PDB file as gemmi writes it, atoms N, CA and C in Angstrom:
CRYST1    1.000    1.000    1.000  90.00  90.00  90.00 P 1                      
ATOM      1  N   MET A   1     -77.047  -3.366  94.544  1.00  0.00           N  
ATOM      2  CA  MET A   1     -76.963  -2.051  93.930  1.00  0.00           C  
ATOM      3  C   MET A   1     -76.803  -1.023  95.046  1.00  0.00           C  
ATOM      4  N   ALA A   2     -75.854  -0.133  94.888  1.00  0.00           N  
ATOM      5  CA  ALA A   2     -75.659   0.920  95.876  1.00  0.00           C  
ATOM      6  C   ALA A   2     -76.891   1.825  95.890  1.00  0.00           C  
ATOM      7  N   TRP A   3     -77.310   2.220  97.092  1.00  0.00           N  
ATOM      8  CA  TRP A   3     -78.522   3.025  97.214  1.00  0.00           C  
ATOM      9  C   TRP A   3     -78.409   4.357  96.494  1.00  0.00           C  
ATOM     10  N   GLU A   4     -77.211   4.941  96.428  1.00  0.00           N  
ATOM     11  CA  GLU A   4     -77.083   6.233  95.743  1.00  0.00           C  
ATOM     12  C   GLU A   4     -77.301   6.095  94.237  1.00  0.00           C  
ATOM     13  N   ARG A   5     -77.207   4.850  93.697  1.00  0.00           N  
ATOM     14  CA  ARG A   5     -77.451   4.630  92.271  1.00  0.00           C  
ATOM     15  C   ARG A   5     -78.905   4.275  91.993  1.00  0.00           C  
ATOM     16  N   TYR A   6     -79.667   4.010  93.029  1.00  0.00           N  
ATOM     17  CA  TYR A   6     -81.055   3.598  92.847  1.00  0.00           C  
ATOM     18  C   TYR A   6     -81.871   4.745  92.264  1.00  0.00           C  
ATOM     19  N   ASP A   7     -82.740   4.395  91.345  1.00  0.00           N  
ATOM     20  CA  ASP A   7     -83.564   5.403  90.689  1.00  0.00           C  
ATOM     21  C   ASP A   7     -85.001   4.899  90.678  1.00  0.00           C  
ATOM     22  N   ASN A   8     -85.939   5.749  91.036  1.00  0.00           N  
ATOM     23  CA  ASN A   8     -87.347   5.350  91.048  1.00  0.00           C  
ATOM     24  C   ASN A   8     -87.862   4.982  89.664  1.00  0.00           C  
ATOM     25  N   ASN A   9     -87.189   5.424  88.612  1.00  0.00           N  
ATOM     26  CA  ASN A   9     -87.618   5.137  87.249  1.00  0.00           C  
ATOM     27  C   ASN A   9     -86.895   3.926  86.668  1.00  0.00           C  
ATOM     28  N   ILE A  10     -86.400   3.031  87.499  1.00  0.00           N  
ATOM     29  CA  ILE A  10     -85.628   1.889  87.018  1.00  0.00           C  
ATOM     30  C   ILE A  10     -86.464   0.976  86.121  1.00  0.00           C  
ATOM     31  N   TYR A  11     -87.736   0.816  86.404  1.00  0.00           N  
ATOM     32  CA  TYR A  11     -88.589  -0.051  85.590  1.00  0.00           C  
ATOM     33  C   TYR A  11     -88.602   0.418  84.140  1.00  0.00           C  
ATOM     34  N   ASP A  12     -88.793   1.718  83.921  1.00  0.00           N  
ATOM     35  CA  ASP A  12     -88.809   2.260  82.561  1.00  0.00           C  
ATOM     36  C   ASP A  12     -87.475   2.041  81.861  1.00  0.00           C  
ATOM     37  N   LYS A  13     -86.383   2.152  82.590  1.00  0.00           N  
ATOM     38  CA  LYS A  13     -85.060   1.947  81.997  1.00  0.00           C  
ATOM     39  C   LYS A  13     -84.854   0.489  81.597  1.00  0.00           C  
ATOM     40  N   VAL A  14     -85.323  -0.433  82.422  1.00  0.00           N  
ATOM     41  CA  VAL A  14     -85.193  -1.858  82.102  1.00  0.00           C  
ATOM     42  C   VAL A  14     -86.036  -2.205  80.879  1.00  0.00           C  
ATOM     43  N   VAL A  15     -87.259  -1.713  80.820  1.00  0.00           N  
ATOM     44  CA  VAL A  15     -88.122  -1.954  79.661  1.00  0.00           C  
ATOM     45  C   VAL A  15     -87.472  -1.393  78.406  1.00  0.00           C  
ATOM     46  N   HIS A  16     -86.930  -0.190  78.487  1.00  0.00           N  
ATOM     47  CA  HIS A  16     -86.257   0.418  77.337  1.00  0.00           C  
ATOM     48  C   HIS A  16     -85.071  -0.427  76.889  1.00  0.00           C  
ATOM     49  N   TRP A  17     -84.277  -0.913  77.847  1.00  0.00           N  
ATOM     50  CA  TRP A  17     -83.111  -1.738  77.502  1.00  0.00           C  
ATOM     51  C   TRP A  17     -83.549  -2.982  76.743  1.00  0.00           C  
ATOM     52  N   PHE A  18     -84.606  -3.661  77.209  1.00  0.00           N  
ATOM     53  CA  PHE A  18     -85.086  -4.858  76.522  1.00  0.00           C  
ATOM     54  C   PHE A  18     -85.630  -4.528  75.137  1.00  0.00           C  
ATOM     55  N   ASP A  19     -86.254  -3.376  74.970  1.00  0.00           N  
ATOM     56  CA  ASP A  19     -86.720  -2.959  73.643  1.00  0.00           C  
ATOM     57  C   ASP A  19     -85.542  -2.776  72.695  1.00  0.00           C  
ATOM     58  N   VAL A  20     -84.494  -2.127  73.175  1.00  0.00           N  
ATOM     59  CA  VAL A  20     -83.310  -1.883  72.339  1.00  0.00           C  
ATOM     60  C   VAL A  20     -82.617  -3.191  71.993  1.00  0.00           C  
ATOM     61  N   ILE A  21     -82.403  -4.065  72.977  1.00  0.00           N  
ATOM     62  CA  ILE A  21     -81.685  -5.310  72.713  1.00  0.00           C  
ATOM     63  C   ILE A  21     -82.496  -6.228  71.807  1.00  0.00           C  
ATOM     64  N   LYS A  22     -83.823  -6.218  71.939  1.00  0.00           N  
ATOM     65  CA  LYS A  22     -84.674  -7.026  71.055  1.00  0.00           C  
ATOM     66  C   LYS A  22     -84.515  -6.578  69.612  1.00  0.00           C  
ATOM     67  N   GLU A  23     -84.519  -5.266  69.408  1.00  0.00           N  
ATOM     68  CA  GLU A  23     -84.354  -4.725  68.058  1.00  0.00           C  
ATOM     69  C   GLU A  23     -83.008  -5.133  67.465  1.00  0.00           C  
ATOM     70  N   GLU A  24     -81.954  -5.068  68.269  1.00  0.00           N  
ATOM     71  CA  GLU A  24     -80.615  -5.435  67.790  1.00  0.00           C  
ATOM     72  C   GLU A  24     -80.516  -6.927  67.480  1.00  0.00           C  
ATOM     73  N   LEU A  25     -81.093  -7.760  68.336  1.00  0.00           N  
ATOM     74  CA  LEU A  25     -80.999  -9.206  68.141  1.00  0.00           C  
ATOM     75  C   LEU A  25     -81.842  -9.700  66.969  1.00  0.00           C  
ATOM     76  N   CYS A  26     -82.826  -8.919  66.541  1.00  0.00           N  
ATOM     77  CA  CYS A  26     -83.663  -9.300  65.401  1.00  0.00           C  
ATOM     78  C   CYS A  26     -83.025  -8.953  64.060  1.00  0.00           C  
ATOM     79  N   ARG A  27     -81.929  -8.236  64.084  1.00  0.00           N  
ATOM     80  CA  ARG A  27     -81.249  -7.887  62.831  1.00  0.00           C  
ATOM     81  C   ARG A  27     -80.722  -9.154  62.162  1.00  0.00           C  
ATOM     82  N   SER A  28     -80.789  -9.206  60.836  1.00  0.00           N  
ATOM     83  CA  SER A  28     -80.366 -10.404  60.105  1.00  0.00           C  
ATOM     84  C   SER A  28     -78.860 -10.632  60.161  1.00  0.00           C  
ATOM     85  N   ASP A  29     -78.086  -9.586  60.415  1.00  0.00           N  
ATOM     86  CA  ASP A  29     -76.629  -9.754  60.460  1.00  0.00           C  
ATOM     87  C   ASP A  29     -76.109 -10.116  61.853  1.00  0.00           C  
ATOM     88  N   VAL A  30     -76.991 -10.246  62.830  1.00  0.00           N  
ATOM     89  CA  VAL A  30     -76.593 -10.659  64.178  1.00  0.00           C  
ATOM     90  C   VAL A  30     -76.929 -12.141  64.319  1.00  0.00           C  
ATOM     91  N   LEU A  31     -75.886 -12.970  64.325  1.00  0.00           N  
ATOM     92  CA  LEU A  31     -76.066 -14.417  64.387  1.00  0.00           C  
ATOM     93  C   LEU A  31     -76.047 -14.906  65.834  1.00  0.00           C  
ATOM     94  N   PRO A  32     -76.884 -15.894  66.170  1.00  0.00           N  
ATOM     95  CA  PRO A  32     -76.903 -16.425  67.540  1.00  0.00           C  
ATOM     96  C   PRO A  32     -75.535 -16.894  68.026  1.00  0.00           C  
ATOM     97  N   LYS A  33     -74.710 -17.410  67.121  1.00  0.00           N  
ATOM     98  CA  LYS A  33     -73.385 -17.891  67.543  1.00  0.00           C  
ATOM     99  C   LYS A  33     -72.462 -16.740  67.954  1.00  0.00           C  
ATOM    100  N   ASN A  34     -72.840 -15.509  67.610  1.00  0.00           N  
ATOM    101  CA  ASN A  34     -72.030 -14.344  67.969  1.00  0.00           C  
ATOM    102  C   ASN A  34     -72.613 -13.540  69.134  1.00  0.00           C  
ATOM    103  N   VAL A  35     -73.700 -14.021  69.717  1.00  0.00           N  
ATOM    104  CA  VAL A  35     -74.333 -13.335  70.844  1.00  0.00           C  
ATOM    105  C   VAL A  35     -74.053 -14.154  72.103  1.00  0.00           C  
ATOM    106  N   TYR A  36     -73.333 -13.564  73.044  1.00  0.00           N  
ATOM    107  CA  TYR A  36     -72.925 -14.280  74.252  1.00  0.00           C  
ATOM    108  C   TYR A  36     -73.497 -13.636  75.508  1.00  0.00           C  
ATOM    109  N   ASN A  37     -73.754 -14.476  76.481  1.00  0.00           N  
ATOM    110  CA  ASN A  37     -74.094 -14.028  77.823  1.00  0.00           C  
ATOM    111  C   ASN A  37     -72.910 -14.372  78.711  1.00  0.00           C  
ATOM    112  N   MET A  38     -72.450 -13.403  79.486  1.00  0.00           N  
ATOM    113  CA  MET A  38     -71.340 -13.633  80.399  1.00  0.00           C  
ATOM    114  C   MET A  38     -71.840 -13.468  81.823  1.00  0.00           C  
ATOM    115  N   ASP A  39     -71.513 -14.433  82.659  1.00  0.00           N  
ATOM    116  CA  ASP A  39     -71.856 -14.359  84.077  1.00  0.00           C  
ATOM    117  C   ASP A  39     -70.585 -14.500  84.891  1.00  0.00           C  
ATOM    118  N   GLU A  40     -70.521 -13.761  85.981  1.00  0.00           N  
ATOM    119  CA  GLU A  40     -69.372 -13.886  86.883  1.00  0.00           C  
ATOM    120  C   GLU A  40     -69.879 -14.011  88.299  1.00  0.00           C  
ATOM    121  N   THR A  41     -69.129 -14.755  89.081  1.00  0.00           N  
ATOM    122  CA  THR A  41     -69.476 -14.910  90.482  1.00  0.00           C  
ATOM    123  C   THR A  41     -68.203 -14.950  91.312  1.00  0.00           C  
ATOM    124  N   ASP A  42     -68.271 -14.387  92.492  1.00  0.00           N  
ATOM    125  CA  ASP A  42     -67.139 -14.399  93.414  1.00  0.00           C  
ATOM    126  C   ASP A  42     -67.386 -15.461  94.471  1.00  0.00           C  
ATOM    127  N   THR A  43     -66.312 -16.130  94.859  1.00  0.00           N  
ATOM    128  CA  THR A  43     -66.381 -17.154  95.891  1.00  0.00           C  
ATOM    129  C   THR A  43     -65.279 -16.916  96.902  1.00  0.00           C  
ATOM    130  N   MET A  44     -65.625 -17.024  98.158  1.00  0.00           N  
ATOM    131  CA  MET A  44     -64.629 -16.876  99.211  1.00  0.00           C  
ATOM    132  C   MET A  44     -64.054 -18.258  99.509  1.00  0.00           C  
ATOM    133  N   LEU A  45     -62.741 -18.412  99.281  1.00  0.00           N  
ATOM    134  CA  LEU A  45     -62.099 -19.692  99.547  1.00  0.00           C  
ATOM    135  C   LEU A  45     -61.759 -19.864 101.009  1.00  0.00           C  
ATOM    136  N   SER A  46     -61.330 -18.795 101.638  1.00  0.00           N  
ATOM    137  CA  SER A  46     -60.960 -18.923 103.043  1.00  0.00           C  
ATOM    138  C   SER A  46     -61.156 -17.600 103.752  1.00  0.00           C  
ATOM    139  N   MET A  47     -61.433 -17.715 105.014  1.00  0.00           N  
ATOM    140  CA  MET A  47     -61.467 -16.554 105.882  1.00  0.00           C  
ATOM    141  C   MET A  47     -60.929 -17.048 107.215  1.00  0.00           C  
ATOM    142  N   LEU A  48     -59.698 -16.698 107.500  1.00  0.00           N  
ATOM    143  CA  LEU A  48     -59.031 -17.204 108.685  1.00  0.00           C  
ATOM    144  C   LEU A  48     -59.753 -16.780 109.953  1.00  0.00           C  
ATOM    145  N   SER A  49     -59.839 -17.690 110.894  1.00  0.00           N  
ATOM    146  CA  SER A  49     -60.466 -17.437 112.202  1.00  0.00           C  
ATOM    147  C   SER A  49     -61.891 -16.915 112.061  1.00  0.00           C  
ATOM    148  N   SER A  50     -62.644 -17.478 111.146  1.00  0.00           N  
ATOM    149  CA  SER A  50     -63.997 -16.961 110.923  1.00  0.00           C  
ATOM    150  C   SER A  50     -65.034 -17.787 111.666  1.00  0.00           C  
ATOM    151  N   VAL A  51     -66.107 -17.135 112.011  1.00  0.00           N  
ATOM    152  CA  VAL A  51     -67.255 -17.778 112.626  1.00  0.00           C  
ATOM    153  C   VAL A  51     -68.484 -17.228 111.926  1.00  0.00           C  
ATOM    154  N   LYS A  52     -69.380 -18.099 111.497  1.00  0.00           N  
ATOM    155  CA  LYS A  52     -70.611 -17.647 110.861  1.00  0.00           C  
ATOM    156  C   LYS A  52     -71.700 -17.554 111.915  1.00  0.00           C  
ATOM    157  N   VAL A  53     -72.384 -16.421 111.925  1.00  0.00           N  
ATOM    158  CA  VAL A  53     -73.439 -16.187 112.906  1.00  0.00           C  
ATOM    159  C   VAL A  53     -74.667 -15.694 112.157  1.00  0.00           C  
ATOM    160  N   LEU A  54     -75.802 -16.304 112.415  1.00  0.00           N  
ATOM    161  CA  LEU A  54     -77.059 -15.878 111.813  1.00  0.00           C  
ATOM    162  C   LEU A  54     -77.814 -15.062 112.853  1.00  0.00           C  
ATOM    163  N   VAL A  55     -78.047 -13.781 112.545  1.00  0.00           N  
ATOM    164  CA  VAL A  55     -78.730 -12.891 113.479  1.00  0.00           C  
ATOM    165  C   VAL A  55     -79.812 -12.125 112.736  1.00  0.00           C  
ATOM    166  N   GLY A  56     -80.758 -11.622 113.478  1.00  0.00           N  
ATOM    167  CA  GLY A  56     -81.804 -10.794 112.901  1.00  0.00           C  
ATOM    168  C   GLY A  56     -81.262  -9.424 112.526  1.00  0.00           C  
ATOM    169  N   LYS A  57     -81.921  -8.758 111.597  1.00  0.00           N  
ATOM    170  CA  LYS A  57     -81.426  -7.454 111.150  1.00  0.00           C  
ATOM    171  C   LYS A  57     -81.529  -6.388 112.238  1.00  0.00           C  
ATOM    172  N   ASN A  58     -82.373  -6.600 113.228  1.00  0.00           N  
ATOM    173  CA  ASN A  58     -82.515  -5.630 114.309  1.00  0.00           C  
ATOM    174  C   ASN A  58     -81.650  -5.955 115.522  1.00  0.00           C  
ATOM    175  N   ASP A  59     -80.826  -6.992 115.417  1.00  0.00           N  
ATOM    176  CA  ASP A  59     -79.941  -7.368 116.520  1.00  0.00           C  
ATOM    177  C   ASP A  59     -78.919  -6.248 116.729  1.00  0.00           C  
ATOM    178  N   ARG A  60     -78.824  -5.735 117.945  1.00  0.00           N  
ATOM    179  CA  ARG A  60     -77.966  -4.590 118.236  1.00  0.00           C  
ATOM    180  C   ARG A  60     -76.496  -4.964 118.403  1.00  0.00           C  
ATOM    181  N   GLN A  61     -76.192  -6.237 118.610  1.00  0.00           N  
ATOM    182  CA  GLN A  61     -74.794  -6.621 118.789  1.00  0.00           C  
ATOM    183  C   GLN A  61     -74.074  -6.559 117.452  1.00  0.00           C  
ATOM    184  N   ASN A  62     -72.800  -6.244 117.501  1.00  0.00           N  
ATOM    185  CA  ASN A  62     -72.031  -6.028 116.279  1.00  0.00           C  
ATOM    186  C   ASN A  62     -71.403  -7.335 115.795  1.00  0.00           C  
ATOM    187  N   TYR A  63     -72.196  -8.175 115.122  1.00  0.00           N  
ATOM    188  CA  TYR A  63     -71.684  -9.429 114.578  1.00  0.00           C  
ATOM    189  C   TYR A  63     -71.197  -9.264 113.146  1.00  0.00           C  
ATOM    190  N   ARG A  64     -71.590  -8.209 112.493  1.00  0.00           N  
ATOM    191  CA  ARG A  64     -71.252  -8.032 111.081  1.00  0.00           C  
ATOM    192  C   ARG A  64     -69.913  -7.328 110.926  1.00  0.00           C  
ATOM    193  N   GLY A  65     -69.193  -7.710 109.898  1.00  0.00           N  
ATOM    194  CA  GLY A  65     -67.939  -7.043 109.573  1.00  0.00           C  
ATOM    195  C   GLY A  65     -66.797  -7.473 110.464  1.00  0.00           C  
ATOM    196  N   THR A  66     -65.783  -8.041 109.867  1.00  0.00           N  
ATOM    197  CA  THR A  66     -64.598  -8.444 110.611  1.00  0.00           C  
ATOM    198  C   THR A  66     -63.371  -7.981 109.857  1.00  0.00           C  
ATOM    199  N   GLY A  67     -62.265  -7.926 110.532  1.00  0.00           N  
ATOM    200  CA  GLY A  67     -61.010  -7.538 109.902  1.00  0.00           C  
ATOM    201  C   GLY A  67     -60.178  -8.738 109.515  1.00  0.00           C  
ATOM    202  N   LYS A  68     -60.794  -9.851 109.224  1.00  0.00           N  
ATOM    203  CA  LYS A  68     -60.084 -11.087 108.925  1.00  0.00           C  
ATOM    204  C   LYS A  68     -59.641 -11.123 107.472  1.00  0.00           C  
ATOM    205  N   LYS A  69     -58.569 -11.883 107.225  1.00  0.00           N  
ATOM    206  CA  LYS A  69     -58.043 -12.032 105.865  1.00  0.00           C  
ATOM    207  C   LYS A  69     -58.934 -12.994 105.078  1.00  0.00           C  
ATOM    208  N   ARG A  70     -59.298 -12.596 103.887  1.00  0.00           N  
ATOM    209  CA  ARG A  70     -60.148 -13.411 103.025  1.00  0.00           C  
ATOM    210  C   ARG A  70     -59.437 -13.679 101.711  1.00  0.00           C  
ATOM    211  N   THR A  71     -59.687 -14.841 101.133  1.00  0.00           N  
ATOM    212  CA  THR A  71     -59.179 -15.166  99.808  1.00  0.00           C  
ATOM    213  C   THR A  71     -60.379 -15.328  98.889  1.00  0.00           C  
ATOM    214  N   MET A  72     -60.491 -14.431  97.916  1.00  0.00           N  
ATOM    215  CA  MET A  72     -61.610 -14.460  96.981  1.00  0.00           C  
ATOM    216  C   MET A  72     -61.114 -14.844  95.597  1.00  0.00           C  
ATOM    217  N   VAL A  73     -61.899 -15.641  94.875  1.00  0.00           N  
ATOM    218  CA  VAL A  73     -61.635 -15.933  93.473  1.00  0.00           C  
ATOM    219  C   VAL A  73     -62.903 -15.604  92.693  1.00  0.00           C  
ATOM    220  N   THR A  74     -62.730 -15.284  91.418  1.00  0.00           N  
ATOM    221  CA  THR A  74     -63.851 -14.965  90.546  1.00  0.00           C  
ATOM    222  C   THR A  74     -63.908 -15.992  89.431  1.00  0.00           C  
ATOM    223  N   ALA A  75     -65.089 -16.523  89.161  1.00  0.00           N  
ATOM    224  CA  ALA A  75     -65.300 -17.449  88.051  1.00  0.00           C  
ATOM    225  C   ALA A  75     -66.159 -16.746  87.008  1.00  0.00           C  
ATOM    226  N   ILE A  76     -65.748 -16.860  85.742  1.00  0.00           N  
ATOM    227  CA  ILE A  76     -66.479 -16.239  84.634  1.00  0.00           C  
ATOM    228  C   ILE A  76     -66.831 -17.324  83.624  1.00  0.00           C  
ATOM    229  N   GLU A  77     -68.087 -17.333  83.175  1.00  0.00           N  
ATOM    230  CA  GLU A  77     -68.498 -18.281  82.154  1.00  0.00           C  
ATOM    231  C   GLU A  77     -69.287 -17.548  81.075  1.00  0.00           C  
ATOM    232  N   CYS A  78     -69.137 -18.024  79.829  1.00  0.00           N  
ATOM    233  CA  CYS A  78     -69.810 -17.411  78.682  1.00  0.00           C  
ATOM    234  C   CYS A  78     -70.485 -18.495  77.847  1.00  0.00           C  
ATOM    235  N   VAL A  79     -71.745 -18.246  77.461  1.00  0.00           N  
ATOM    236  CA  VAL A  79     -72.500 -19.170  76.624  1.00  0.00           C  
ATOM    237  C   VAL A  79     -73.167 -18.349  75.526  1.00  0.00           C  
ATOM    238  N   SER A  80     -73.085 -18.852  74.285  1.00  0.00           N  
ATOM    239  CA  SER A  80     -73.703 -18.135  73.172  1.00  0.00           C  
ATOM    240  C   SER A  80     -75.182 -18.484  73.077  1.00  0.00           C  
ATOM    241  N   ALA A  81     -75.917 -17.689  72.307  1.00  0.00           N  
ATOM    242  CA  ALA A  81     -77.344 -17.935  72.101  1.00  0.00           C  
ATOM    243  C   ALA A  81     -77.578 -19.240  71.345  1.00  0.00           C  
ATOM    244  N   SER A  82     -76.551 -19.738  70.640  1.00  0.00           N  
ATOM    245  CA  SER A  82     -76.679 -21.018  69.934  1.00  0.00           C  
ATOM    246  C   SER A  82     -76.250 -22.197  70.806  1.00  0.00           C  
ATOM    247  N   GLY A  83     -75.853 -21.934  72.059  1.00  0.00           N  
ATOM    248  CA  GLY A  83     -75.507 -23.004  72.984  1.00  0.00           C  
ATOM    249  C   GLY A  83     -74.031 -23.325  73.082  1.00  0.00           C  
ATOM    250  N   GLU A  84     -73.194 -22.592  72.359  1.00  0.00           N  
ATOM    251  CA  GLU A  84     -71.749 -22.834  72.435  1.00  0.00           C  
ATOM    252  C   GLU A  84     -71.202 -22.239  73.729  1.00  0.00           C  
ATOM    253  N   CYS A  85     -70.329 -23.003  74.394  1.00  0.00           N  
ATOM    254  CA  CYS A  85     -69.744 -22.556  75.657  1.00  0.00           C  
ATOM    255  C   CYS A  85     -68.258 -22.280  75.491  1.00  0.00           C  
ATOM    256  N   LEU A  86     -67.810 -21.154  76.009  1.00  0.00           N  
ATOM    257  CA  LEU A  86     -66.380 -20.884  76.078  1.00  0.00           C  
ATOM    258  C   LEU A  86     -65.841 -21.524  77.347  1.00  0.00           C  
ATOM    259  N   ASN A  87     -64.541 -21.801  77.365  1.00  0.00           N  
ATOM    260  CA  ASN A  87     -63.935 -22.334  78.578  1.00  0.00           C  
ATOM    261  C   ASN A  87     -64.091 -21.318  79.700  1.00  0.00           C  
ATOM    262  N   PRO A  88     -64.411 -21.781  80.903  1.00  0.00           N  
ATOM    263  CA  PRO A  88     -64.541 -20.842  82.020  1.00  0.00           C  
ATOM    264  C   PRO A  88     -63.191 -20.234  82.378  1.00  0.00           C  
ATOM    265  N   ILE A  89     -63.238 -19.084  82.999  1.00  0.00           N  
ATOM    266  CA  ILE A  89     -62.026 -18.394  83.447  1.00  0.00           C  
ATOM    267  C   ILE A  89     -62.109 -18.276  84.961  1.00  0.00           C  
ATOM    268  N   ILE A  90     -61.032 -18.623  85.631  1.00  0.00           N  
ATOM    269  CA  ILE A  90     -60.934 -18.456  87.074  1.00  0.00           C  
ATOM    270  C   ILE A  90     -59.895 -17.373  87.332  1.00  0.00           C  
ATOM    271  N   ILE A  91     -60.274 -16.343  88.057  1.00  0.00           N  
ATOM    272  CA  ILE A  91     -59.365 -15.235  88.360  1.00  0.00           C  
ATOM    273  C   ILE A  91     -58.956 -15.344  89.819  1.00  0.00           C  
ATOM    274  N   TRP A  92     -57.675 -15.585  90.034  1.00  0.00           N  
ATOM    275  CA  TRP A  92     -57.109 -15.711  91.378  1.00  0.00           C  
ATOM    276  C   TRP A  92     -56.577 -14.363  91.828  1.00  0.00           C  
ATOM    277  N   PRO A  93     -56.496 -14.128  93.121  1.00  0.00           N  
ATOM    278  CA  PRO A  93     -55.959 -12.851  93.607  1.00  0.00           C  
ATOM    279  C   PRO A  93     -54.487 -12.708  93.247  1.00  0.00           C  
ATOM    280  N   ALA A  94     -54.091 -11.495  92.907  1.00  0.00           N  
ATOM    281  CA  ALA A  94     -52.695 -11.201  92.581  1.00  0.00           C  
ATOM    282  C   ALA A  94     -52.429  -9.735  92.883  1.00  0.00           C  
ATOM    283  N   PHE A  95     -51.172  -9.417  93.066  1.00  0.00           N  
ATOM    284  CA  PHE A  95     -50.791  -8.039  93.362  1.00  0.00           C  
ATOM    285  C   PHE A  95     -50.091  -7.369  92.196  1.00  0.00           C  
ATOM    286  N   THR A  96     -49.597  -8.152  91.241  1.00  0.00           N  
ATOM    287  CA  THR A  96     -48.880  -7.576  90.110  1.00  0.00           C  
ATOM    288  C   THR A  96     -49.401  -8.166  88.812  1.00  0.00           C  
ATOM    289  N   HIS A  97     -49.236  -7.418  87.735  1.00  0.00           N  
ATOM    290  CA  HIS A  97     -49.585  -7.887  86.399  1.00  0.00           C  
ATOM    291  C   HIS A  97     -48.327  -8.455  85.766  1.00  0.00           C  
ATOM    292  N   ARG A  98     -48.421  -9.658  85.242  1.00  0.00           N  
ATOM    293  CA  ARG A  98     -47.278 -10.282  84.582  1.00  0.00           C  
ATOM    294  C   ARG A  98     -47.548 -10.347  83.093  1.00  0.00           C  
ATOM    295  N   SER A  99     -46.549  -9.995  82.298  1.00  0.00           N  
ATOM    296  CA  SER A  99     -46.742  -9.937  80.854  1.00  0.00           C  
ATOM    297  C   SER A  99     -47.072 -11.307  80.270  1.00  0.00           C  
ATOM    298  N   ASN A 100     -46.627 -12.400  80.897  1.00  0.00           N  
ATOM    299  CA  ASN A 100     -46.931 -13.717  80.343  1.00  0.00           C  
ATOM    300  C   ASN A 100     -48.366 -14.160  80.649  1.00  0.00           C  
ATOM    301  N   TRP A 101     -49.157 -13.352  81.342  1.00  0.00           N  
ATOM    302  CA  TRP A 101     -50.558 -13.667  81.592  1.00  0.00           C  
ATOM    303  C   TRP A 101     -51.424 -13.373  80.371  1.00  0.00           C  
ATOM    304  N   THR A 102     -50.927 -12.583  79.453  1.00  0.00           N  
ATOM    305  CA  THR A 102     -51.700 -12.243  78.268  1.00  0.00           C  
ATOM    306  C   THR A 102     -51.091 -12.914  77.050  1.00  0.00           C  
ATOM    307  N   THR A 103     -51.934 -13.258  76.095  1.00  0.00           N  
ATOM    308  CA  THR A 103     -51.465 -13.935  74.892  1.00  0.00           C  
ATOM    309  C   THR A 103     -50.693 -12.992  73.990  1.00  0.00           C  
ATOM    310  N   TYR A 104     -51.241 -11.821  73.767  1.00  0.00           N  
ATOM    311  CA  TYR A 104     -50.618 -10.840  72.885  1.00  0.00           C  
ATOM    312  C   TYR A 104     -50.463  -9.518  73.625  1.00  0.00           C  
ATOM    313  N   PRO A 105     -49.480  -9.429  74.516  1.00  0.00           N  
ATOM    314  CA  PRO A 105     -49.326  -8.174  75.266  1.00  0.00           C  
ATOM    315  C   PRO A 105     -48.976  -7.016  74.337  1.00  0.00           C  
ATOM    316  N   SER A 106     -49.599  -5.903  74.571  1.00  0.00           N  
ATOM    317  CA  SER A 106     -49.289  -4.703  73.797  1.00  0.00           C  
ATOM    318  C   SER A 106     -48.994  -3.581  74.780  1.00  0.00           C  
ATOM    319  N   SER A 107     -48.033  -2.783  74.453  1.00  0.00           N  
ATOM    320  CA  SER A 107     -47.620  -1.723  75.366  1.00  0.00           C  
ATOM    321  C   SER A 107     -48.663  -0.610  75.419  1.00  0.00           C  
ATOM    322  N   GLY A 108     -48.755   0.021  76.576  1.00  0.00           N  
ATOM    323  CA  GLY A 108     -49.601   1.191  76.720  1.00  0.00           C  
ATOM    324  C   GLY A 108     -51.033   0.929  77.143  1.00  0.00           C  
ATOM    325  N   TRP A 109     -51.499  -0.310  77.169  1.00  0.00           N  
ATOM    326  CA  TRP A 109     -52.895  -0.556  77.528  1.00  0.00           C  
ATOM    327  C   TRP A 109     -53.068  -0.881  78.991  1.00  0.00           C  
ATOM    328  N   PHE A 110     -52.004  -1.187  79.692  1.00  0.00           N  
ATOM    329  CA  PHE A 110     -52.147  -1.548  81.104  1.00  0.00           C  
ATOM    330  C   PHE A 110     -51.230  -0.717  81.945  1.00  0.00           C  
TER     331      PHE A 110                                                      
END                                                                             
């Protein structure tokens, strides 16, 4: 979390969020098969000419941050409250949007 977004009252906000979501999930028209949790994670596939160095946080030498080329991919997975899993999605790096990447492309949204 970026420090400028940090708030000393975060605990109260988290408690409030859980109160609201509990109330919504207890509604009779909200079915477990329609409630999903989505998680995403980024993975670095390559970093050319890289060296990993473990240093203490007070180390004065500049080991952190390099200008090396990295290849990152994102994996997304979704599981419903009833245990149903959607197929995972892998997002590869790209520079352009291709219309054949979407099932039902519609004009004006991208």
